[in-house]
PDB file of N, CA, C and O in Angstrom:
ATOM      1  N   UNK A   1     111.390 123.480  39.320  1.00  0.00           N
ATOM      2  CA  UNK A   1     110.214 123.049  40.037  1.00  0.00           C
ATOM      3  C   UNK A   1     110.188 121.523  40.093  1.00  0.00           C
ATOM      4  O   UNK A   1     110.388 120.853  39.079  1.00  0.00           O
ATOM      5  N   UNK A   2     109.944 120.992  41.259  1.00  0.00           N
ATOM      6  CA  UNK A   2     109.894 119.553  41.463  1.00  0.00           C
ATOM      7  C   UNK A   2     108.555 119.005  40.968  1.00  0.00           C
ATOM      8  O   UNK A   2     107.496 119.563  41.253  1.00  0.00           O
ATOM      9  N   UNK A   3     108.624 117.915  40.231  1.00  0.00           N
ATOM     10  CA  UNK A   3     107.408 117.269  39.712  1.00  0.00           C
ATOM     11  C   UNK A   3     106.947 116.222  40.717  1.00  0.00           C
ATOM     12  O   UNK A   3     107.772 115.621  41.405  1.00  0.00           O
ATOM     13  N   UNK A   4     105.646 115.998  40.810  1.00  0.00           N
ATOM     14  CA  UNK A   4     105.133 115.011  41.761  1.00  0.00           C
ATOM     15  C   UNK A   4     105.518 113.582  41.365  1.00  0.00           C
ATOM     16  O   UNK A   4     105.766 113.271  40.200  1.00  0.00           O
ATOM     17  N   UNK A   5     105.555 112.744  42.379  1.00  0.00           N
ATOM     18  CA  UNK A   5     105.917 111.338  42.181  1.00  0.00           C
ATOM     19  C   UNK A   5     104.714 110.534  41.707  1.00  0.00           C
ATOM     20  O   UNK A   5     103.563 110.894  41.953  1.00  0.00           O
ATOM     21  N   UNK A   6     105.011 109.448  41.027  1.00  0.00           N
ATOM     22  CA  UNK A   6     103.985 108.516  40.571  1.00  0.00           C
ATOM     23  C   UNK A   6     103.256 107.926  41.774  1.00  0.00           C
ATOM     24  O   UNK A   6     103.882 107.542  42.762  1.00  0.00           O
ATOM     25  N   UNK A   7     101.936 107.857  41.683  1.00  0.00           N
ATOM     26  CA  UNK A   7     101.124 107.275  42.749  1.00  0.00           C
ATOM     27  C   UNK A   7     101.111 105.758  42.614  1.00  0.00           C
ATOM     28  O   UNK A   7     101.149 105.227  41.504  1.00  0.00           O
ATOM     29  N   UNK A   8     101.058 105.066  43.744  1.00  0.00           N
ATOM     30  CA  UNK A   8     100.956 103.608  43.669  1.00  0.00           C
ATOM     31  C   UNK A   8      99.490 103.226  43.407  1.00  0.00           C
ATOM     32  O   UNK A   8      98.599 104.072  43.482  1.00  0.00           O
ATOM     33  N   UNK A   9      99.257 101.968  43.105  1.00  0.00           N
ATOM     34  CA  UNK A   9      97.934 101.492  42.689  1.00  0.00           C
ATOM     35  C   UNK A   9      96.865 101.771  43.743  1.00  0.00           C
ATOM     36  O   UNK A   9      95.735 102.118  43.399  1.00  0.00           O
ATOM     37  N   UNK A  10      97.204 101.625  45.003  1.00  0.00           N
ATOM     38  CA  UNK A  10      96.236 101.874  46.076  1.00  0.00           C
ATOM     39  C   UNK A  10      95.836 103.352  46.114  1.00  0.00           C
ATOM     40  O   UNK A  10      94.659 103.676  46.273  1.00  0.00           O
ATOM     41  N   UNK A  11      96.815 104.240  45.968  1.00  0.00           N
ATOM     42  CA  UNK A  11      96.521 105.675  45.952  1.00  0.00           C
ATOM     43  C   UNK A  11      95.654 106.044  44.742  1.00  0.00           C
ATOM     44  O   UNK A  11      94.728 106.847  44.859  1.00  0.00           O
ATOM     45  N   UNK A  12      95.953 105.464  43.606  1.00  0.00           N
ATOM     46  CA  UNK A  12      95.166 105.725  42.400  1.00  0.00           C
ATOM     47  C   UNK A  12      93.725 105.289  42.620  1.00  0.00           C
ATOM     48  O   UNK A  12      92.800 106.047  42.329  1.00  0.00           O
ATOM     49  N   UNK A  13      93.522 104.076  43.130  1.00  0.00           N
ATOM     50  CA  UNK A  13      92.164 103.569  43.376  1.00  0.00           C
ATOM     51  C   UNK A  13      91.407 104.465  44.351  1.00  0.00           C
ATOM     52  O   UNK A  13      90.227 104.755  44.151  1.00  0.00           O
ATOM     53  N   UNK A  14      92.088 104.898  45.398  1.00  0.00           N
ATOM     54  CA  UNK A  14      91.453 105.751  46.405  1.00  0.00           C
ATOM     55  C   UNK A  14      91.050 107.102  45.792  1.00  0.00           C
ATOM     56  O   UNK A  14      89.935 107.574  46.013  1.00  0.00           O
ATOM     57  N   UNK A  15      91.942 107.713  45.034  1.00  0.00           N
ATOM     58  CA  UNK A  15      91.641 109.013  44.430  1.00  0.00           C
ATOM     59  C   UNK A  15      90.588 108.896  43.330  1.00  0.00           C
ATOM     60  O   UNK A  15      89.792 109.814  43.131  1.00  0.00           O
ATOM     61  N   UNK A  16      90.583 107.786  42.628  1.00  0.00           N
ATOM     62  CA  UNK A  16      89.613 107.574  41.557  1.00  0.00           C
ATOM     63  C   UNK A  16      88.186 107.567  42.098  1.00  0.00           C
ATOM     64  O   UNK A  16      87.257 107.975  41.401  1.00  0.00           O
ATOM     65  N   UNK A  17      88.010 107.113  43.323  1.00  0.00           N
ATOM     66  CA  UNK A  17      86.680 107.070  43.933  1.00  0.00           C
ATOM     67  C   UNK A  17      86.081 108.458  44.112  1.00  0.00           C
ATOM     68  O   UNK A  17      84.861 108.599  44.182  1.00  0.00           O
ATOM     69  N   UNK A  18      86.932 109.491  44.187  1.00  0.00           N
ATOM     70  CA  UNK A  18      86.433 110.853  44.393  1.00  0.00           C
ATOM     71  C   UNK A  18      86.063 111.540  43.074  1.00  0.00           C
ATOM     72  O   UNK A  18      85.561 112.664  43.085  1.00  0.00           O
ATOM     73  N   UNK A  19      86.304 110.877  41.944  1.00  0.00           N
ATOM     74  CA  UNK A  19      85.977 111.438  40.632  1.00  0.00           C
ATOM     75  C   UNK A  19      84.753 110.749  40.050  1.00  0.00           C
ATOM     76  O   UNK A  19      84.623 109.527  40.126  1.00  0.00           O
ATOM     77  N   UNK A  20      83.866 111.533  39.474  1.00  0.00           N
ATOM     78  CA  UNK A  20      82.696 110.977  38.792  1.00  0.00           C
ATOM     79  C   UNK A  20      83.009 110.811  37.310  1.00  0.00           C
ATOM     80  O   UNK A  20      83.627 111.679  36.693  1.00  0.00           O
ATOM     81  N   UNK A  21      82.586 109.715  36.761  1.00  0.00           N
ATOM     82  CA  UNK A  21      82.669 109.470  35.318  1.00  0.00           C
ATOM     83  C   UNK A  21      84.079 109.292  34.768  1.00  0.00           C
ATOM     84  O   UNK A  21      84.247 109.261  33.549  1.00  0.00           O
ATOM     85  N   UNK A  22      85.081 109.177  35.601  1.00  0.00           N
ATOM     86  CA  UNK A  22      86.447 108.897  35.169  1.00  0.00           C
ATOM     87  C   UNK A  22      86.735 107.428  35.435  1.00  0.00           C
ATOM     88  O   UNK A  22      86.224 106.850  36.394  1.00  0.00           O
ATOM     89  N   UNK A  23      87.557 106.829  34.579  1.00  0.00           N
ATOM     90  CA  UNK A  23      87.952 105.436  34.778  1.00  0.00           C
ATOM     91  C   UNK A  23      89.406 105.280  34.375  1.00  0.00           C
ATOM     92  O   UNK A  23      89.986 106.150  33.726  1.00  0.00           O
ATOM     93  N   UNK A  24      89.977 104.168  34.768  1.00  0.00           N
ATOM     94  CA  UNK A  24      91.330 103.837  34.332  1.00  0.00           C
ATOM     95  C   UNK A  24      91.250 103.105  33.005  1.00  0.00           C
ATOM     96  O   UNK A  24      90.472 102.165  32.844  1.00  0.00           O
ATOM     97  N   UNK A  25      92.055 103.544  32.067  1.00  0.00           N
ATOM     98  CA  UNK A  25      92.129 102.869  30.778  1.00  0.00           C
ATOM     99  C   UNK A  25      93.582 102.921  30.306  1.00  0.00           C
ATOM    100  O   UNK A  25      94.140 103.991  30.062  1.00  0.00           O
ATOM    101  N   UNK A  26      94.165 101.754  30.188  1.00  0.00           N
ATOM    102  CA  UNK A  26      95.558 101.622  29.754  1.00  0.00           C
ATOM    103  C   UNK A  26      96.505 102.456  30.617  1.00  0.00           C
ATOM    104  O   UNK A  26      97.430 103.089  30.109  1.00  0.00           O
ATOM    105  N   UNK A  27      96.260 102.446  31.929  1.00  0.00           N
ATOM    106  CA  UNK A  27      97.126 103.138  32.872  1.00  0.00           C
ATOM    107  C   UNK A  27      96.931 104.638  32.941  1.00  0.00           C
ATOM    108  O   UNK A  27      97.723 105.336  33.573  1.00  0.00           O
ATOM    109  N   UNK A  28      95.884 105.146  32.296  1.00  0.00           N
ATOM    110  CA  UNK A  28      95.622 106.585  32.278  1.00  0.00           C
ATOM    111  C   UNK A  28      94.220 106.846  32.801  1.00  0.00           C
ATOM    112  O   UNK A  28      93.346 105.982  32.729  1.00  0.00           O
ATOM    113  N   UNK A  29      94.012 108.061  33.333  1.00  0.00           N
ATOM    114  CA  UNK A  29      92.662 108.480  33.656  1.00  0.00           C
ATOM    115  C   UNK A  29      91.964 108.793  32.348  1.00  0.00           C
ATOM    116  O   UNK A  29      92.532 109.459  31.483  1.00  0.00           O
ATOM    117  N   UNK A  30      90.735 108.319  32.197  1.00  0.00           N
ATOM    118  CA  UNK A  30      90.003 108.546  30.947  1.00  0.00           C
ATOM    119  C   UNK A  30      88.577 108.998  31.237  1.00  0.00           C
ATOM    120  O   UNK A  30      87.913 108.517  32.155  1.00  0.00           O
ATOM    121  N   UNK A  31      88.136 109.950  30.408  1.00  0.00           N
ATOM    122  CA  UNK A  31      86.730 110.370  30.450  1.00  0.00           C
ATOM    123  C   UNK A  31      86.338 110.902  29.080  1.00  0.00           C
ATOM    124  O   UNK A  31      87.138 111.528  28.384  1.00  0.00           O
ATOM    125  N   UNK A  32      85.087 110.639  28.708  1.00  0.00           N
ATOM    126  CA  UNK A  32      84.498 111.206  27.506  1.00  0.00           C
ATOM    127  C   UNK A  32      83.490 112.264  27.939  1.00  0.00           C
ATOM    128  O   UNK A  32      82.594 111.991  28.738  1.00  0.00           O
ATOM    129  N   UNK A  33      83.646 113.469  27.407  1.00  0.00           N
ATOM    130  CA  UNK A  33      82.722 114.564  27.669  1.00  0.00           C
ATOM    131  C   UNK A  33      81.854 114.766  26.437  1.00  0.00           C
ATOM    132  O   UNK A  33      82.315 114.575  25.312  1.00  0.00           O
ATOM    133  N   UNK A  34      80.601 115.152  26.645  1.00  0.00           N
ATOM    134  CA  UNK A  34      79.727 115.477  25.526  1.00  0.00           C
ATOM    135  C   UNK A  34      79.026 116.797  25.829  1.00  0.00           C
ATOM    136  O   UNK A  34      78.561 117.032  26.944  1.00  0.00           O
ATOM    137  N   UNK A  35      78.960 117.647  24.815  1.00  0.00           N
ATOM    138  CA  UNK A  35      78.399 118.977  24.951  1.00  0.00           C
ATOM    139  C   UNK A  35      77.262 119.158  23.946  1.00  0.00           C
ATOM    140  O   UNK A  35      77.027 118.291  23.104  1.00  0.00           O
ATOM    141  N   UNK A  36      76.571 120.271  24.040  1.00  0.00           N
ATOM    142  CA  UNK A  36      75.430 120.516  23.165  1.00  0.00           C
ATOM    143  C   UNK A  36      75.847 120.620  21.699  1.00  0.00           C
ATOM    144  O   UNK A  36      75.121 120.181  20.807  1.00  0.00           O
ATOM    145  N   UNK A  37      77.016 121.202  21.458  1.00  0.00           N
ATOM    146  CA  UNK A  37      77.470 121.420  20.082  1.00  0.00           C
ATOM    147  C   UNK A  37      78.984 121.642  20.077  1.00  0.00           C
ATOM    148  O   UNK A  37      79.641 121.541  21.113  1.00  0.00           O
ATOM    149  N   UNK A  38      79.517 121.943  18.910  1.00  0.00           N
ATOM    150  CA  UNK A  38      80.957 122.167  18.785  1.00  0.00           C
ATOM    151  C   UNK A  38      81.411 123.356  19.623  1.00  0.00           C
ATOM    152  O   UNK A  38      82.469 123.298  20.249  1.00  0.00           O
ATOM    153  N   UNK A  39      80.629 124.432  19.645  1.00  0.00           N
ATOM    154  CA  UNK A  39      81.014 125.606  20.433  1.00  0.00           C
ATOM    155  C   UNK A  39      81.177 125.256  21.909  1.00  0.00           C
ATOM    156  O   UNK A  39      82.103 125.736  22.562  1.00  0.00           O
ATOM    157  N   UNK A  40      80.287 124.426  22.433  1.00  0.00           N
ATOM    158  CA  UNK A  40      80.395 124.009  23.833  1.00  0.00           C
ATOM    159  C   UNK A  40      81.656 123.205  24.086  1.00  0.00           C
ATOM    160  O   UNK A  40      82.331 123.397  25.098  1.00  0.00           O
ATOM    161  N   UNK A  41      81.973 122.307  23.168  1.00  0.00           N
ATOM    162  CA  UNK A  41      83.201 121.505  23.310  1.00  0.00           C
ATOM    163  C   UNK A  41      84.432 122.395  23.233  1.00  0.00           C
ATOM    164  O   UNK A  41      85.374 122.236  24.010  1.00  0.00           O
ATOM    165  N   UNK A  42      84.419 123.325  22.298  1.00  0.00           N
ATOM    166  CA  UNK A  42      85.575 124.209  22.126  1.00  0.00           C
ATOM    167  C   UNK A  42      85.729 125.149  23.325  1.00  0.00           C
ATOM    168  O   UNK A  42      86.852 125.401  23.763  1.00  0.00           O
ATOM    169  N   UNK A  43      84.630 125.668  23.858  1.00  0.00           N
ATOM    170  CA  UNK A  43      84.690 126.502  25.063  1.00  0.00           C
ATOM    171  C   UNK A  43      85.304 125.723  26.222  1.00  0.00           C
ATOM    172  O   UNK A  43      86.147 126.244  26.952  1.00  0.00           O
ATOM    173  N   UNK A  44      84.876 124.476  26.384  1.00  0.00           N
ATOM    174  CA  UNK A  44      85.437 123.615  27.429  1.00  0.00           C
ATOM    175  C   UNK A  44      86.947 123.466  27.249  1.00  0.00           C
ATOM    176  O   UNK A  44      87.707 123.628  28.204  1.00  0.00           O
ATOM    177  N   UNK A  45      87.375 123.161  26.041  1.00  0.00           N
ATOM    178  CA  UNK A  45      88.794 122.956  25.781  1.00  0.00           C
ATOM    179  C   UNK A  45      89.591 124.240  26.032  1.00  0.00           C
ATOM    180  O   UNK A  45      90.723 124.180  26.511  1.00  0.00           O
ATOM    181  N   UNK A  46      89.014 125.385  25.715  1.00  0.00           N
ATOM    182  CA  UNK A  46      89.687 126.661  25.958  1.00  0.00           C
ATOM    183  C   UNK A  46      89.872 126.902  27.452  1.00  0.00           C
ATOM    184  O   UNK A  46      90.953 127.296  27.890  1.00  0.00           O
ATOM    185  N   UNK A  47      88.817 126.666  28.235  1.00  0.00           N
ATOM    186  CA  UNK A  47      88.911 126.823  29.696  1.00  0.00           C
ATOM    187  C   UNK A  47      89.979 125.905  30.272  1.00  0.00           C
ATOM    188  O   UNK A  47      90.804 126.326  31.083  1.00  0.00           O
ATOM    189  N   UNK A  48      89.957 124.647  29.846  1.00  0.00           N
ATOM    190  CA  UNK A  48      90.901 123.662  30.369  1.00  0.00           C
ATOM    191  C   UNK A  48      92.326 123.995  29.939  1.00  0.00           C
ATOM    192  O   UNK A  48      93.264 123.820  30.717  1.00  0.00           O
ATOM    193  N   UNK A  49      92.495 124.468  28.721  1.00  0.00           N
ATOM    194  CA  UNK A  49      93.838 124.804  28.236  1.00  0.00           C
ATOM    195  C   UNK A  49      94.489 125.870  29.113  1.00  0.00           C
ATOM    196  O   UNK A  49      95.691 125.811  29.371  1.00  0.00           O
ATOM    197  N   UNK A  50      93.712 126.831  29.565  1.00  0.00           N
ATOM    198  CA  UNK A  50      94.254 127.884  30.437  1.00  0.00           C
ATOM    199  C   UNK A  50      94.695 127.310  31.781  1.00  0.00           C
ATOM    200  O   UNK A  50      95.761 127.656  32.291  1.00  0.00           O
ATOM    201  N   UNK A  51      93.881 126.445  32.343  1.00  0.00           N
ATOM    202  CA  UNK A  51      94.216 125.804  33.625  1.00  0.00           C
ATOM    203  C   UNK A  51      95.447 124.908  33.451  1.00  0.00           C
ATOM    204  O   UNK A  51      96.376 124.951  34.258  1.00  0.00           O
ATOM    205  N   UNK A  52      95.442 124.103  32.394  1.00  0.00           N
ATOM    206  CA  UNK A  52      96.554 123.172  32.153  1.00  0.00           C
ATOM    207  C   UNK A  52      97.862 123.925  31.938  1.00  0.00           C
ATOM    208  O   UNK A  52      98.914 123.482  32.400  1.00  0.00           O
ATOM    209  N   UNK A  53      97.806 125.048  31.248  1.00  0.00           N
ATOM    210  CA  UNK A  53      99.003 125.851  31.037  1.00  0.00           C
ATOM    211  C   UNK A  53      99.579 126.360  32.341  1.00  0.00           C
ATOM    212  O   UNK A  53     100.795 126.339  32.535  1.00  0.00           O
ATOM    213  N   UNK A  54      98.718 126.817  33.239  1.00  0.00           N
ATOM    214  CA  UNK A  54      99.176 127.297  34.555  1.00  0.00           C
ATOM    215  C   UNK A  54      99.771 126.156  35.384  1.00  0.00           C
ATOM    216  O   UNK A  54     100.706 126.359  36.158  1.00  0.00           O
ATOM    217  N   UNK A  55      99.213 124.956  35.210  1.00  0.00           N
ATOM    218  CA  UNK A  55      99.705 123.789  35.947  1.00  0.00           C
ATOM    219  C   UNK A  55     100.964 123.207  35.310  1.00  0.00           C
ATOM    220  O   UNK A  55     101.662 122.408  35.934  1.00  0.00           O
ATOM    221  N   UNK A  56     101.254 123.602  34.075  1.00  0.00           N
ATOM    222  CA  UNK A  56     102.313 122.984  33.274  1.00  0.00           C
ATOM    223  C   UNK A  56     102.077 121.475  33.191  1.00  0.00           C
ATOM    224  O   UNK A  56     102.989 120.664  33.356  1.00  0.00           O
ATOM    225  N   UNK A  57     100.815 121.137  32.929  1.00  0.00           N
ATOM    226  CA  UNK A  57     100.399 119.737  32.836  1.00  0.00           C
ATOM    227  C   UNK A  57      99.325 119.660  31.769  1.00  0.00           C
ATOM    228  O   UNK A  57      98.284 120.302  31.904  1.00  0.00           O
ATOM    229  N   UNK A  58      99.546 118.905  30.730  1.00  0.00           N
ATOM    230  CA  UNK A  58      98.711 119.000  29.545  1.00  0.00           C
ATOM    231  C   UNK A  58      98.036 117.677  29.217  1.00  0.00           C
ATOM    232  O   UNK A  58      98.660 116.618  29.281  1.00  0.00           O
ATOM    233  N   UNK A  59      96.754 117.747  28.865  1.00  0.00           N
ATOM    234  CA  UNK A  59      96.002 116.524  28.583  1.00  0.00           C
ATOM    235  C   UNK A  59      96.282 115.975  27.186  1.00  0.00           C
ATOM    236  O   UNK A  59      96.704 116.695  26.282  1.00  0.00           O
ATOM    237  N   UNK A  60      96.035 114.696  27.048  1.00  0.00           N
ATOM    238  CA  UNK A  60      95.898 114.093  25.722  1.00  0.00           C
ATOM    239  C   UNK A  60      94.401 114.147  25.460  1.00  0.00           C
ATOM    240  O   UNK A  60      93.615 113.599  26.234  1.00  0.00           O
ATOM    241  N   UNK A  61      94.001 114.800  24.380  1.00  0.00           N
ATOM    242  CA  UNK A  61      92.570 114.862  24.120  1.00  0.00           C
ATOM    243  C   UNK A  61      92.289 114.840  22.634  1.00  0.00           C
ATOM    244  O   UNK A  61      93.144 115.133  21.797  1.00  0.00           O
ATOM    245  N   UNK A  62      91.056 114.479  22.348  1.00  0.00           N
ATOM    246  CA  UNK A  62      90.618 114.325  20.973  1.00  0.00           C
ATOM    247  C   UNK A  62      89.211 114.884  20.881  1.00  0.00           C
ATOM    248  O   UNK A  62      88.346 114.529  21.682  1.00  0.00           O
ATOM    249  N   UNK A  63      88.977 115.753  19.916  1.00  0.00           N
ATOM    250  CA  UNK A  63      87.684 116.413  19.766  1.00  0.00           C
ATOM    251  C   UNK A  63      87.082 116.113  18.400  1.00  0.00           C
ATOM    252  O   UNK A  63      87.742 116.253  17.371  1.00  0.00           O
ATOM    253  N   UNK A  64      85.828 115.701  18.408  1.00  0.00           N
ATOM    254  CA  UNK A  64      85.014 115.605  17.200  1.00  0.00           C
ATOM    255  C   UNK A  64      83.665 116.214  17.540  1.00  0.00           C
ATOM    256  O   UNK A  64      82.968 115.753  18.445  1.00  0.00           O
ATOM    257  N   UNK A  65      83.312 117.246  16.809  1.00  0.00           N
ATOM    258  CA  UNK A  65      82.065 117.978  16.968  1.00  0.00           C
ATOM    259  C   UNK A  65      81.781 118.307  18.430  1.00  0.00           C
ATOM    260  O   UNK A  65      82.425 119.202  18.977  1.00  0.00           O
ATOM    261  N   UNK A  66      80.851 117.626  19.079  1.00  0.00           N
ATOM    262  CA  UNK A  66      80.457 117.978  20.444  1.00  0.00           C
ATOM    263  C   UNK A  66      81.079 117.069  21.503  1.00  0.00           C
ATOM    264  O   UNK A  66      80.696 117.125  22.672  1.00  0.00           O
ATOM    265  N   UNK A  67      82.025 116.243  21.103  1.00  0.00           N
ATOM    266  CA  UNK A  67      82.638 115.287  22.039  1.00  0.00           C
ATOM    267  C   UNK A  67      84.119 115.590  22.238  1.00  0.00           C
ATOM    268  O   UNK A  67      84.828 115.966  21.305  1.00  0.00           O
ATOM    269  N   UNK A  68      84.565 115.415  23.480  1.00  0.00           N
ATOM    270  CA  UNK A  68      85.986 115.529  23.817  1.00  0.00           C
ATOM    271  C   UNK A  68      86.354 114.303  24.641  1.00  0.00           C
ATOM    272  O   UNK A  68      85.797 114.080  25.716  1.00  0.00           O
ATOM    273  N   UNK A  69      87.286 113.518  24.137  1.00  0.00           N
ATOM    274  CA  UNK A  69      87.804 112.358  24.873  1.00  0.00           C
ATOM    275  C   UNK A  69      89.139 112.742  25.469  1.00  0.00           C
ATOM    276  O   UNK A  69      89.991 113.324  24.798  1.00  0.00           O
ATOM    277  N   UNK A  70      89.315 112.407  26.749  1.00  0.00           N
ATOM    278  CA  UNK A  70      90.501 112.845  27.481  1.00  0.00           C
ATOM    279  C   UNK A  70      91.212 111.655  28.118  1.00  0.00           C
ATOM    280  O   UNK A  70      90.578 110.765  28.684  1.00  0.00           O
ATOM    281  N   UNK A  71      92.537 111.659  28.015  1.00  0.00           N
ATOM    282  CA  UNK A  71      93.397 110.743  28.760  1.00  0.00           C
ATOM    283  C   UNK A  71      94.410 111.578  29.512  1.00  0.00           C
ATOM    284  O   UNK A  71      95.007 112.500  28.956  1.00  0.00           O
ATOM    285  N   UNK A  72      94.602 111.249  30.785  1.00  0.00           N
ATOM    286  CA  UNK A  72      95.560 111.972  31.615  1.00  0.00           C
ATOM    287  C   UNK A  72      96.582 111.019  32.202  1.00  0.00           C
ATOM    288  O   UNK A  72      96.233 109.957  32.717  1.00  0.00           O
ATOM    289  N   UNK A  73      97.833 111.401  32.121  1.00  0.00           N
ATOM    290  CA  UNK A  73      98.928 110.732  32.825  1.00  0.00           C
ATOM    291  C   UNK A  73     100.087 111.710  32.862  1.00  0.00           C
ATOM    292  O   UNK A  73     100.126 112.679  32.105  1.00  0.00           O
ATOM    293  N   UNK A  74     101.015 111.446  33.742  1.00  0.00           N
ATOM    294  CA  UNK A  74     102.195 112.306  33.870  1.00  0.00           C
ATOM    295  C   UNK A  74     103.358 111.554  33.245  1.00  0.00           C
ATOM    296  O   UNK A  74     103.951 110.674  33.870  1.00  0.00           O
ATOM    297  N   UNK A  75     103.674 111.904  32.022  1.00  0.00           N
ATOM    298  CA  UNK A  75     104.665 111.152  31.250  1.00  0.00           C
ATOM    299  C   UNK A  75     106.033 111.112  31.922  1.00  0.00           C
ATOM    300  O   UNK A  75     106.681 110.066  31.942  1.00  0.00           O
ATOM    301  N   UNK A  76     106.482 112.251  32.477  1.00  0.00           N
ATOM    302  CA  UNK A  76     107.812 112.253  33.075  1.00  0.00           C
ATOM    303  C   UNK A  76     107.885 111.468  34.385  1.00  0.00           C
ATOM    304  O   UNK A  76     108.976 111.162  34.865  1.00  0.00           O
ATOM    305  N   UNK A  77     106.715 111.138  34.971  1.00  0.00           N
ATOM    306  CA  UNK A  77     106.690 110.303  36.177  1.00  0.00           C
ATOM    307  C   UNK A  77     106.428 108.845  35.826  1.00  0.00           C
ATOM    308  O   UNK A  77     106.577 107.967  36.676  1.00  0.00           O
ATOM    309  N   UNK A  78     106.040 108.581  34.590  1.00  0.00           N
ATOM    310  CA  UNK A  78     105.771 107.212  34.176  1.00  0.00           C
ATOM    311  C   UNK A  78     104.454 106.660  34.666  1.00  0.00           C
ATOM    312  O   UNK A  78     104.312 105.446  34.805  1.00  0.00           O
ATOM    313  N   UNK A  79     103.487 107.520  34.931  1.00  0.00           N
ATOM    314  CA  UNK A  79     102.181 107.061  35.393  1.00  0.00           C
ATOM    315  C   UNK A  79     101.357 108.199  35.924  1.00  0.00           C
ATOM    316  O   UNK A  79     101.558 109.352  35.544  1.00  0.00           O
ATOM    317  N   UNK A  80     100.428 107.883  36.801  1.00  0.00           N
ATOM    318  CA  UNK A  80      99.519 108.884  37.355  1.00  0.00           C
ATOM    319  C   UNK A  80     100.108 109.549  38.586  1.00  0.00           C
ATOM    320  O   UNK A  80     100.717 108.898  39.435  1.00  0.00           O
ATOM    321  N   UNK A  81      99.913 110.869  38.667  1.00  0.00           N
ATOM    322  CA  UNK A  81     100.350 111.650  39.822  1.00  0.00           C
ATOM    323  C   UNK A  81      99.190 112.509  40.293  1.00  0.00           C
ATOM    324  O   UNK A  81      98.110 112.495  39.703  1.00  0.00           O
ATOM    325  N   UNK A  82      99.424 113.248  41.353  1.00  0.00           N
ATOM    326  CA  UNK A  82      98.386 114.148  41.863  1.00  0.00           C
ATOM    327  C   UNK A  82      97.979 115.179  40.804  1.00  0.00           C
ATOM    328  O   UNK A  82      96.840 115.646  40.812  1.00  0.00           O
ATOM    329  N   UNK A  83      98.881 115.537  39.903  1.00  0.00           N
ATOM    330  CA  UNK A  83      98.549 116.490  38.845  1.00  0.00           C
ATOM    331  C   UNK A  83      97.405 115.988  37.968  1.00  0.00           C
ATOM    332  O   UNK A  83      96.545 116.768  37.562  1.00  0.00           O
ATOM    333  N   UNK A  84      97.393 114.716  37.681  1.00  0.00           N
ATOM    334  CA  UNK A  84      96.334 114.150  36.840  1.00  0.00           C
ATOM    335  C   UNK A  84      94.979 114.271  37.512  1.00  0.00           C
ATOM    336  O   UNK A  84      93.985 114.594  36.862  1.00  0.00           O
ATOM    337  N   UNK A  85      94.935 114.016  38.798  1.00  0.00           N
ATOM    338  CA  UNK A  85      93.675 114.109  39.524  1.00  0.00           C
ATOM    339  C   UNK A  85      93.235 115.558  39.693  1.00  0.00           C
ATOM    340  O   UNK A  85      92.039 115.845  39.645  1.00  0.00           O
ATOM    341  N   UNK A  86      94.177 116.472  39.889  1.00  0.00           N
ATOM    342  CA  UNK A  86      93.843 117.893  39.969  1.00  0.00           C
ATOM    343  C   UNK A  86      93.290 118.388  38.637  1.00  0.00           C
ATOM    344  O   UNK A  86      92.310 119.133  38.611  1.00  0.00           O
ATOM    345  N   UNK A  87      93.906 117.984  37.538  1.00  0.00           N
ATOM    346  CA  UNK A  87      93.415 118.402  36.222  1.00  0.00           C
ATOM    347  C   UNK A  87      92.063 117.775  35.913  1.00  0.00           C
ATOM    348  O   UNK A  87      91.209 118.421  35.306  1.00  0.00           O
ATOM    349  N   UNK A  88      91.858 116.535  36.320  1.00  0.00           N
ATOM    350  CA  UNK A  88      90.554 115.897  36.125  1.00  0.00           C
ATOM    351  C   UNK A  88      89.457 116.667  36.858  1.00  0.00           C
ATOM    352  O   UNK A  88      88.376 116.882  36.310  1.00  0.00           O
ATOM    353  N   UNK A  89      89.730 117.079  38.087  1.00  0.00           N
ATOM    354  CA  UNK A  89      88.759 117.864  38.845  1.00  0.00           C
ATOM    355  C   UNK A  89      88.494 119.202  38.177  1.00  0.00           C
ATOM    356  O   UNK A  89      87.349 119.651  38.120  1.00  0.00           O
ATOM    357  N   UNK A  90      89.542 119.843  37.671  1.00  0.00           N
ATOM    358  CA  UNK A  90      89.379 121.112  36.965  1.00  0.00           C
ATOM    359  C   UNK A  90      88.532 120.920  35.708  1.00  0.00           C
ATOM    360  O   UNK A  90      87.718 121.780  35.369  1.00  0.00           O
ATOM    361  N   UNK A  91      88.721 119.804  35.023  1.00  0.00           N
ATOM    362  CA  UNK A  91      87.923 119.517  33.832  1.00  0.00           C
ATOM    363  C   UNK A  91      86.461 119.297  34.195  1.00  0.00           C
ATOM    364  O   UNK A  91      85.572 119.759  33.480  1.00  0.00           O
ATOM    365  N   UNK A  92      86.205 118.611  35.277  1.00  0.00           N
ATOM    366  CA  UNK A  92      84.830 118.401  35.724  1.00  0.00           C
ATOM    367  C   UNK A  92      84.164 119.753  36.022  1.00  0.00           C
ATOM    368  O   UNK A  92      83.010 119.976  35.655  1.00  0.00           O
ATOM    369  N   UNK A  93      84.894 120.643  36.683  1.00  0.00           N
ATOM    370  CA  UNK A  93      84.335 121.968  36.988  1.00  0.00           C
ATOM    371  C   UNK A  93      84.071 122.735  35.682  1.00  0.00           C
ATOM    372  O   UNK A  93      83.025 123.368  35.541  1.00  0.00           O
ATOM    373  N   UNK A  94      84.994 122.683  34.748  1.00  0.00           N
ATOM    374  CA  UNK A  94      84.836 123.406  33.474  1.00  0.00           C
ATOM    375  C   UNK A  94      83.657 122.870  32.673  1.00  0.00           C
ATOM    376  O   UNK A  94      83.025 123.616  31.925  1.00  0.00           O
ATOM    377  N   UNK A  95      83.357 121.586  32.821  1.00  0.00           N
ATOM    378  CA  UNK A  95      82.264 120.969  32.063  1.00  0.00           C
ATOM    379  C   UNK A  95      80.903 121.233  32.683  1.00  0.00           C
ATOM    380  O   UNK A  95      79.876 121.082  32.022  1.00  0.00           O
ATOM    381  N   UNK A  96      80.894 121.629  33.954  1.00  0.00           N
ATOM    382  CA  UNK A  96      79.596 121.815  34.641  1.00  0.00           C
ATOM    383  C   UNK A  96      78.995 123.180  34.383  1.00  0.00           C
ATOM    384  O   UNK A  96      77.914 123.483  34.888  1.00  0.00           O
TER     385      UNK A  96
END
């Protein structure tokens, strides 16, 4: 399966405008999610894990109690690709 190519800075900026609450941090898409409690955070991570597995694209994330911090990038492309933006959108849907 062919992996998507790294997006240039203009494409990243354009796609970033379509995402709420995501920002660029150290060359990665970043967002902090907060839930009512640990169960809510864990449910979110479970939903996202299933989507990410199907995409064969996995987030860098960190969970403490009701918070999940996420960084997305496509390591084999050396930066951001369409996969990162698709996963970010899936995460937004899972959090809503």
